[in-house]
C-alpha positions as CSV (number, residue, x, y, z in Angstrom):
1,M,-66.6,-32.9,57.6
2,S,-64.7,-29.8,57.3
3,A,-65.5,-26.7,55.2
4,E,-63.0,-25.2,52.8
5,G,-60.9,-22.3,53.9
6,P,-59.2,-20.0,51.3
7,T,-59.2,-22.0,48.2
8,S,-56.1,-20.5,46.5
9,S,-53.4,-18.0,46.9
10,T,-53.0,-15.1,44.6
11,E,-51.3,-16.5,41.5
12,L,-47.9,-15.2,40.7
13,P,-46.4,-14.9,37.2
14,P,-44.0,-17.6,36.3
15,P,-40.3,-16.9,37.0
16,R,-39.2,-14.1,34.8
17,R,-36.9,-15.1,32.1
18,P,-34.4,-12.7,30.6
19,K,-35.7,-10.3,28.0
20,V,-34.9,-11.2,24.5
21,I,-34.8,-8.5,21.8
22,K,-36.4,-9.9,18.8
23,T,-34.0,-10.1,15.8
24,N,-35.1,-8.1,12.8
25,Q,-34.3,-10.3,9.8
26,Q,-33.8,-7.3,7.6
27,Q,-31.3,-5.8,9.9
28,V,-29.4,-9.0,10.2
29,L,-29.3,-9.3,6.4
30,L,-28.1,-5.7,6.1
31,Y,-25.4,-6.4,8.6
32,V,-24.2,-9.5,6.6
33,V,-24.2,-7.5,3.4
34,L,-22.2,-4.7,5.0
35,T,-19.8,-7.1,6.4
36,L,-19.2,-8.7,3.0
37,L,-18.8,-5.4,1.4
38,L,-16.3,-4.3,4.0
39,S,-14.3,-7.5,3.5
40,L,-14.3,-7.1,-0.3
41,A,-13.4,-3.4,0.0
42,T,-10.5,-4.3,2.3
43,V,-9.2,-7.0,0.0
44,W,-9.6,-4.8,-3.1
45,A,-7.8,-1.9,-1.4
46,G,-4.9,-4.1,-0.4
47,R,-4.6,-5.6,-3.8
48,T,-4.8,-2.1,-5.4
49,W,-2.2,-0.8,-3.0
50,L,0.3,-3.6,-3.6
51,H,-0.4,-4.8,-7.1
52,N,-2.4,-2.3,-9.1
53,S,-0.7,-0.9,-12.2
54,E,1.0,2.5,-12.0
55,T,1.2,4.5,-15.2
56,L,4.3,6.5,-15.8
57,T,4.5,9.2,-18.6
58,F,7.8,9.0,-20.5
59,A,8.6,12.2,-22.5
60,V,10.9,11.5,-25.5
61,G,11.9,13.2,-28.8
62,A,11.0,12.1,-32.3
63,P,9.6,8.5,-32.7
64,N,12.8,7.3,-34.4
65,S,15.2,8.8,-31.8
66,D,17.2,6.6,-29.6
67,E,15.4,7.7,-26.4
68,A,12.0,7.0,-28.0
69,L,13.1,3.6,-29.2
70,F,14.4,2.8,-25.7
71,A,11.1,4.0,-24.1
72,T,9.2,1.6,-26.4
73,K,11.5,-1.3,-25.5
74,L,11.0,-0.5,-21.8
75,A,7.2,-0.3,-22.2
76,T,7.2,-3.7,-24.0
77,L,9.3,-5.3,-21.3
78,L,7.1,-4.1,-18.5
79,K,4.0,-5.4,-20.3
80,N,5.5,-8.8,-21.1
81,T,6.8,-9.3,-17.5
82,A,3.4,-8.4,-16.0
83,S,4.9,-5.6,-14.1
84,R,2.7,-3.2,-12.1
85,F,4.2,-0.3,-14.2
86,R,2.8,0.9,-17.5
87,I,4.6,3.4,-19.7
88,K,2.8,6.1,-21.6
89,I,5.1,7.5,-24.3
90,V,4.7,11.1,-25.3
91,N,6.7,12.2,-28.4
92,N,8.0,15.7,-29.0
93,A,9.8,17.4,-31.9
94,D,13.2,16.8,-30.2
95,N,14.7,15.8,-26.9
96,A,15.0,19.4,-25.7
97,K,11.2,19.8,-25.9
98,A,10.8,16.5,-24.1
99,L,13.0,17.8,-21.3
100,A,10.9,21.0,-21.2
101,Q,7.8,18.9,-20.8
102,F,9.5,17.0,-18.0
103,D,10.5,20.2,-16.4
104,R,6.8,21.3,-16.4
105,R,6.1,18.1,-14.4
106,Q,4.0,16.8,-17.3
107,A,6.1,13.6,-17.4
108,D,7.5,11.2,-14.9
109,L,10.5,10.0,-17.0
110,A,12.9,11.4,-19.6
111,V,16.3,10.8,-21.1
112,L,18.8,13.6,-21.0
113,R,22.4,14.0,-22.2
114,T,24.5,15.8,-19.6
115,D,25.3,18.8,-21.9
116,A,21.6,19.7,-21.8
117,K,19.9,22.0,-19.3
118,V,19.1,19.7,-16.4
119,P,15.6,20.2,-14.9
120,L,15.8,21.0,-11.2
121,R,13.7,18.1,-10.1
122,A,15.5,15.5,-12.3
123,R,17.0,12.5,-10.4
124,T,19.0,9.7,-12.1
125,L,17.7,6.2,-12.2
126,A,20.4,4.7,-14.6
127,I,23.2,5.6,-17.0
128,L,22.1,4.4,-20.4
129,E,24.9,5.4,-22.6
130,H,28.2,7.3,-23.0
131,D,29.0,9.6,-25.9
132,L,32.6,9.9,-26.9
133,V,34.1,13.1,-28.5
134,L,36.5,12.0,-31.2
135,L,38.9,14.6,-32.6
136,L,39.8,13.5,-36.1
137,G,42.3,15.1,-38.4
138,P,42.8,14.4,-42.2
139,G,45.5,12.0,-43.2
140,N,48.5,12.1,-40.9
141,K,48.0,15.6,-39.5
142,K,48.1,15.9,-35.8
143,I,46.0,18.4,-33.9
144,K,47.9,19.4,-30.8
145,S,45.2,21.4,-29.0
146,L,41.6,22.5,-29.2
147,A,42.8,26.1,-29.6
148,E,44.1,25.1,-33.1
149,L,40.5,24.4,-34.2
150,K,39.6,28.1,-33.9
151,K,41.6,28.7,-37.1
152,K,40.1,25.7,-39.0
153,K,36.8,24.9,-40.6
154,V,35.4,22.1,-38.4
155,A,32.7,19.6,-39.2
156,V,30.6,18.3,-36.3
157,L,29.6,14.7,-37.1
158,A,26.6,13.9,-34.8
159,E,23.0,12.9,-34.8
160,N,21.4,16.2,-33.7
161,E,22.0,19.9,-33.5
162,S,22.6,19.9,-29.8
163,S,26.1,18.5,-30.4
164,L,26.9,21.6,-32.5
165,A,26.2,23.9,-29.5
166,F,28.2,21.5,-27.3
167,V,31.3,21.7,-29.6
168,R,31.1,25.5,-29.8
169,S,30.9,25.7,-26.0
170,I,34.1,23.5,-25.4
171,L,35.9,25.6,-28.0
172,D,34.7,28.7,-26.2
173,I,33.2,30.1,-29.4
174,P,30.0,32.1,-28.8
175,A,27.2,31.3,-31.2
176,D,26.9,34.9,-32.4
177,S,30.6,35.4,-33.0
178,P,32.2,35.3,-36.6
179,D,34.2,32.2,-35.7
180,A,30.9,30.3,-34.9
181,A,30.3,29.9,-38.7
182,K,33.5,27.9,-39.0
183,I,31.9,25.2,-36.8
184,Q,29.3,23.5,-38.9
185,M,27.1,20.4,-38.7
186,A,28.2,17.8,-41.2
187,P,25.7,17.2,-44.0
188,Q,23.3,14.4,-43.4
189,G,24.8,11.0,-44.5
190,A,28.3,12.5,-44.9
191,T,31.2,10.1,-44.5
192,L,34.7,10.8,-43.2
193,D,36.1,10.3,-46.8
194,K,33.9,13.1,-48.1
195,L,34.5,15.4,-45.1
196,F,38.2,15.1,-45.5
197,A,38.2,15.5,-49.2
198,P,40.0,18.7,-50.3
199,A,36.7,20.0,-51.9
200,S,34.9,20.1,-48.5
201,G,37.4,22.4,-47.0
202,F,37.2,20.9,-43.5
203,G,40.4,20.9,-41.6
204,A,39.1,18.7,-38.8
205,V,36.1,16.6,-37.8
206,I,34.7,16.3,-34.3
207,A,32.5,13.2,-34.0
208,V,30.1,12.9,-31.1
209,V,29.1,9.3,-31.1
210,H,27.7,6.7,-28.8
211,A,30.5,4.6,-27.3
212,S,28.6,1.4,-28.0
213,K,28.2,2.4,-31.7
214,A,31.8,3.5,-32.1
215,V,33.2,0.1,-31.2
216,R,30.9,-1.6,-33.7
217,D,31.3,0.8,-36.6
218,K,33.6,-0.8,-39.2
219,A,33.7,2.5,-41.2
220,Y,36.6,3.8,-39.0
221,E,38.7,0.7,-39.8
222,Q,38.0,1.0,-43.5
223,V,38.8,4.7,-43.7
224,A,42.0,4.1,-41.6
225,K,43.2,1.5,-44.0
226,R,43.1,4.1,-46.7
227,G,45.0,6.5,-44.5
228,G,42.1,8.8,-44.3
229,F,42.3,10.2,-40.7
230,T,44.3,10.6,-37.5
231,L,42.7,10.2,-34.1
232,N,44.0,12.9,-31.7
233,A,44.0,13.1,-28.0
234,I,42.3,15.9,-26.2
235,D,44.9,16.9,-23.7
236,E,42.6,19.4,-22.0
237,A,40.1,16.6,-21.1
238,K,40.5,16.9,-17.3
239,A,40.4,20.7,-17.4
240,L,37.2,20.6,-19.5
241,A,35.6,18.1,-17.1
242,R,36.3,20.6,-14.3
243,K,35.0,23.5,-16.3
244,F,31.9,21.8,-17.5
245,P,30.3,19.6,-14.8
246,G,28.3,17.6,-17.4
247,I,31.5,16.5,-19.2
248,S,33.5,13.4,-18.2
249,D,37.1,12.7,-19.0
250,E,37.3,9.4,-20.9
251,T,40.0,7.0,-21.9
252,L,40.0,5.2,-25.2
253,T,41.9,2.0,-24.9
254,A,44.1,0.8,-27.8
255,G,42.2,-0.7,-30.7
256,T,38.8,0.8,-29.7
257,L,38.0,2.1,-33.2
258,S,40.0,-0.3,-35.3
259,A,41.9,-3.5,-34.6
260,S,43.9,-3.4,-37.8
261,P,45.3,-0.9,-38.1
262,E,45.1,-0.4,-34.3
263,I,43.3,2.9,-33.5
264,P,44.3,4.3,-31.2
265,D,47.6,2.6,-31.0
266,D,47.8,3.4,-27.3
267,D,45.4,4.6,-24.6
268,L,44.2,8.0,-25.4
269,D,42.5,10.8,-23.4
270,T,39.3,12.4,-24.6
271,I,36.0,13.7,-23.2
272,G,32.5,12.3,-23.1
273,L,28.9,12.8,-22.1
274,E,26.4,10.6,-20.4
275,W,22.8,9.7,-21.3
276,L,20.8,9.5,-18.1
277,L,17.4,8.0,-17.5
278,V,15.9,10.5,-15.1
279,A,12.7,10.6,-12.9
280,Q,10.9,13.3,-11.0
281,S,12.3,13.8,-7.5
282,K,8.7,13.5,-6.2
283,M,8.5,9.9,-7.4
284,S,8.3,7.6,-4.5
285,A,11.4,5.7,-3.4
286,T,9.6,2.4,-3.8
287,T,8.6,3.2,-7.4
288,A,12.0,4.5,-8.4
289,G,13.8,1.6,-6.7
290,D,11.6,-1.0,-8.4
291,L,11.9,0.7,-11.8
292,A,15.7,0.9,-11.4
293,R,15.9,-2.7,-10.5
294,I,13.9,-3.7,-13.6
295,V,16.2,-1.7,-15.8
296,Y,19.4,-3.1,-14.3
297,E,18.2,-6.7,-14.3
298,N,17.0,-6.5,-18.0
299,K,19.9,-4.7,-19.6
300,S,20.3,-7.2,-22.4
301,A,16.6,-6.8,-23.3
302,L,16.7,-3.0,-23.4
303,G,19.6,-2.4,-25.7
304,L,18.9,-1.1,-29.2
305,D,20.2,-2.7,-32.4
306,S,22.2,0.5,-33.0
307,G,24.1,-0.2,-29.7
308,F,22.4,2.5,-27.6
309,A,21.8,1.3,-24.0
310,T,23.6,-2.0,-24.5
311,H,25.9,-1.2,-21.5
312,I,23.5,0.3,-18.9
313,E,25.3,1.3,-15.7
314,P,24.0,2.1,-12.2
315,A,23.4,5.8,-11.4
316,S,26.2,7.6,-9.6
317,V,25.3,7.8,-5.9
318,E,28.0,10.3,-5.1
319,K,26.8,13.6,-3.6
320,D,28.8,15.5,-6.2
321,A,27.2,13.7,-9.1
322,Y,26.2,16.0,-11.9
323,V,22.6,14.7,-11.6
324,M,21.9,13.2,-8.2
325,A,20.6,9.6,-8.1
326,H,17.0,9.2,-7.0
327,Q,16.9,8.0,-3.4
328,G,15.0,4.8,-4.5
329,A,17.7,4.0,-7.0
330,A,20.4,4.8,-4.6
331,D,18.9,2.5,-2.0
332,Y,18.8,-0.3,-4.5
333,I,22.4,0.3,-5.6
334,N,23.6,0.5,-2.1
335,D,21.6,-2.6,-1.2
336,D,19.6,-0.6,1.4
337,T,16.2,-1.6,0.0
338,K,13.8,-2.5,2.8
339,S,12.0,-5.8,3.0
340,F,8.3,-6.0,2.6
341,M,7.8,-5.9,6.4
342,D,10.2,-2.9,6.7
343,K,8.4,-1.0,4.0
344,Y,4.8,-1.8,5.0
345,S,4.9,-2.7,8.7
346,D,3.8,0.7,9.8
347,M,0.9,0.8,7.3
348,M,0.0,-2.8,8.2
349,Y,-0.2,-1.8,11.9
350,L,-2.3,1.2,11.0
351,G,-4.5,-1.0,8.8
352,A,-4.9,-3.6,11.5
353,A,-5.9,-0.8,14.0
354,A,-8.4,0.6,11.5
355,L,-9.9,-2.8,10.8
356,S,-10.0,-3.5,14.6
357,V,-12.1,-0.3,15.1
358,I,-14.3,-1.1,12.1
359,G,-14.7,-4.6,13.4
360,S,-15.6,-3.4,16.8
361,I,-18.3,-1.1,15.4
362,F,-19.8,-3.9,13.3
363,A,-19.6,-6.3,16.3
364,A,-21.5,-3.8,18.4
365,I,-24.1,-3.4,15.7
366,Y,-24.4,-7.1,15.4
367,A,-24.7,-7.5,19.2
368,K,-27.3,-4.7,19.3
369,I,-29.6,-6.4,16.7
370,T,-29.0,-10.1,17.3
371,R,-27.8,-10.8,20.8
372,V,-30.0,-11.5,23.9
373,A,-30.0,-8.5,26.0
374,P,-28.7,-9.5,29.5
375,E,-31.2,-8.7,32.3
376,K,-29.9,-7.2,35.5
377,A,-30.1,-9.5,38.5
378,S,-31.6,-6.6,40.5
379,E,-34.6,-6.6,38.1
380,L,-35.6,-10.1,39.4
381,S,-36.0,-8.7,42.9
382,T,-39.5,-7.4,41.8
383,A,-40.8,-10.9,41.3
384,I,-39.4,-11.9,44.6
385,L,-41.0,-9.1,46.4
386,D,-44.3,-9.9,44.7
387,I,-44.1,-13.4,46.4
388,G,-43.3,-11.7,49.7
389,E,-46.5,-9.6,49.5
390,Q,-48.6,-12.8,49.2
391,I,-47.1,-14.7,52.1
392,E,-49.5,-13.2,54.7
393,H,-52.4,-14.4,52.5
394,A,-51.2,-18.0,52.7
395,H,-53.5,-19.8,55.3
396,S,-52.2,-23.3,54.7
397,L,-49.0,-25.1,54.3
398,D,-49.9,-26.1,50.8
399,Q,-50.4,-22.5,49.7
400,L,-47.1,-21.7,51.4
401,E,-45.3,-24.5,49.5
402,C,-46.6,-23.1,46.3
403,L,-45.0,-19.7,47.1
404,Q,-41.8,-21.6,48.1
405,D,-41.7,-23.4,44.7
406,E,-42.2,-20.1,42.9
407,L,-39.3,-18.5,44.9
408,E,-37.0,-21.4,44.2
409,G,-38.0,-21.2,40.5
410,I,-36.9,-17.6,40.3
411,L,-33.6,-18.6,42.0
412,R,-33.0,-21.5,39.6
413,G,-33.7,-19.2,36.6
414,A,-31.2,-16.6,38.0
415,V,-28.5,-19.2,38.4
416,I,-29.0,-20.5,34.9
417,G,-29.0,-17.0,33.5
418,L,-25.8,-16.1,35.3
419,R,-24.2,-19.2,33.8
420,D,-25.4,-18.5,30.2
421,G,-24.7,-14.7,30.3
422,T,-28.4,-13.8,29.8
423,I,-28.4,-12.3,33.3
424,S,-25.8,-9.8,34.4
425,T,-24.3,-9.6,37.9
426,D,-25.5,-6.0,38.1
427,G,-27.6,-5.8,41.3
428,L,-26.8,-9.3,42.4
429,D,-26.4,-8.3,46.1
430,T,-29.9,-6.7,45.9
431,F,-31.3,-10.0,44.5
432,K,-29.6,-12.0,47.2
433,L,-31.0,-9.8,50.0
434,G,-34.5,-10.0,48.6
435,Y,-34.3,-13.7,48.2
436,E,-33.1,-14.3,51.7
437,F,-35.7,-11.9,53.1
438,V,-38.6,-13.7,51.4
439,R,-37.2,-17.1,52.2
440,D,-37.1,-16.2,55.9
441,E,-40.6,-14.8,55.7
442,I,-41.9,-18.1,54.3
443,G,-40.1,-19.9,57.1
444,M,-41.6,-17.7,59.7
445,R,-45.1,-18.1,58.2
446,R,-44.6,-21.9,58.1
447,D,-43.8,-22.0,61.8
448,Y,-46.8,-19.8,62.6
449,L,-49.1,-22.1,60.7
450,K,-47.8,-25.2,62.4
451,R,-48.3,-23.6,65.9
452,H,-51.8,-22.5,65.3
453,A,-52.9,-25.5,63.3
454,S,-55.6,-26.5,65.9
455,E,-57.2,-23.1,66.2
456,I,-57.3,-22.8,62.4
457,E,-58.8,-26.3,62.1
458,K,-61.6,-25.4,64.7
459,A,-62.1,-22.1,63.0
460,T,-62.7,-23.9,59.8
461,I,-65.0,-26.8,61.2
462,P,-68.8,-25.9,61.3
463,A,-70.9,-26.2,64.6
464,A,-72.5,-29.6,65.5
465,L,-76.1,-30.1,64.4
466,P,-78.8,-30.2,67.2
467,P,-80.1,-33.6,68.2
468,P,-83.3,-34.8,66.5
469,E,-86.7,-34.1,68.1
470,D,-88.0,-37.0,70.3
471,S,-91.7,-36.5,69.7
472,N,-91.8,-39.6,67.6
473,V,-89.5,-41.6,69.7
474,V,-91.0,-44.6,71.5
475,V,-89.3,-45.5,74.7
476,V,-89.5,-49.1,75.4
477,K,-88.8,-50.1,78.9
478,T,-87.8,-53.5,79.7
479,A,-89.2,-54.9,82.8
480,Q,-86.8,-56.5,85.0
481,S,-88.0,-59.9,85.9
482,A,-88.1,-60.7,89.4
């Protein structure tokens, strides 16, 4: 029989597995909520940026004025076409006050006639209408020049008082001079027949009318048939256009006012004014271009029954234009408008970069609270060295095999962890050095135990028991027979 040697080796902890940071469910839920909110905010911001409505304030005169009626039609059009623009109409006592409001930057849009004081920040989006200046004389009387009118009583046939100041300016008659009283506004509702009647005392009539309305007005034809007036040329048209930048020289083609009798009977020179749709210079080129495009593409829907704005024209893009075209309108007219990618590519790149940074931050937060924290390979060396410390206490091959199994278990766990990413390669050389050292120590201890197996066995077997006492033993001798 043999006695037991050391019964067991010092037990080692099982191979150390990578540390796992426990996920806090509330933190994960918070992360999910924040991610959803970020996504919604990004989508909402993009939609707002590209599609949200933009309200533009339109300053106009009295509610029944042409510019006010045009603004109403434009607002209705934008609403019916689901445009991103909305028009807020602000009425004033007259168009001059509307332009003053525009000049104070209290409005984005306005309509001005080129004889008005032009605000410094006004930029043209479109030409809405032309006004013609018609020099009419009674009967068959010809008026050879504007200078002749200084000796006559002249009626100004127009829709507002601004035309009276305009006529006095082209006749070079100061408002405070005695001759200014001869230039009078025609009474409301007055006709050419009444103005040319001897009782009125007017020697001439200067009508300032919309070109679109003049070609529709049958009153000129009816009065002409009765021999009521003569349409005169303004020979100074080009000179006036040079003197007053807001004035344009116009040509009336034959039959413009009346087809029968034909008035004029030949092309005739006169002067005119333009009605401009203007915007603030600070308005973005994208907004101005889009608004100009809508106006140009919907000309037929924006014209008034009176004829105003029935022949909308693009703004003049010339550098010497009386009111410069807005850059956005000029880009559209010149077909220099940028594509969606051209306009927004820079912002898209910036947005993508911002989202990338935000995404990286959230990914880091998510990794911090949900991912398995990788363990450094060098940290496993501690378990290996623990095994190394117990090798000298192994007094049998079985005990040594247990240590060998534990060592191989740590190695197997490290290989799996490196594959799964739960163990990093940081300190891998240290781990390899520790593993090889302990493995060699186990090998050397195994060789030692095999060489001294007999001594160890003797050391572990107890001493033989003494033989039993022979006091009670009977010795029987056998006689040898002879």
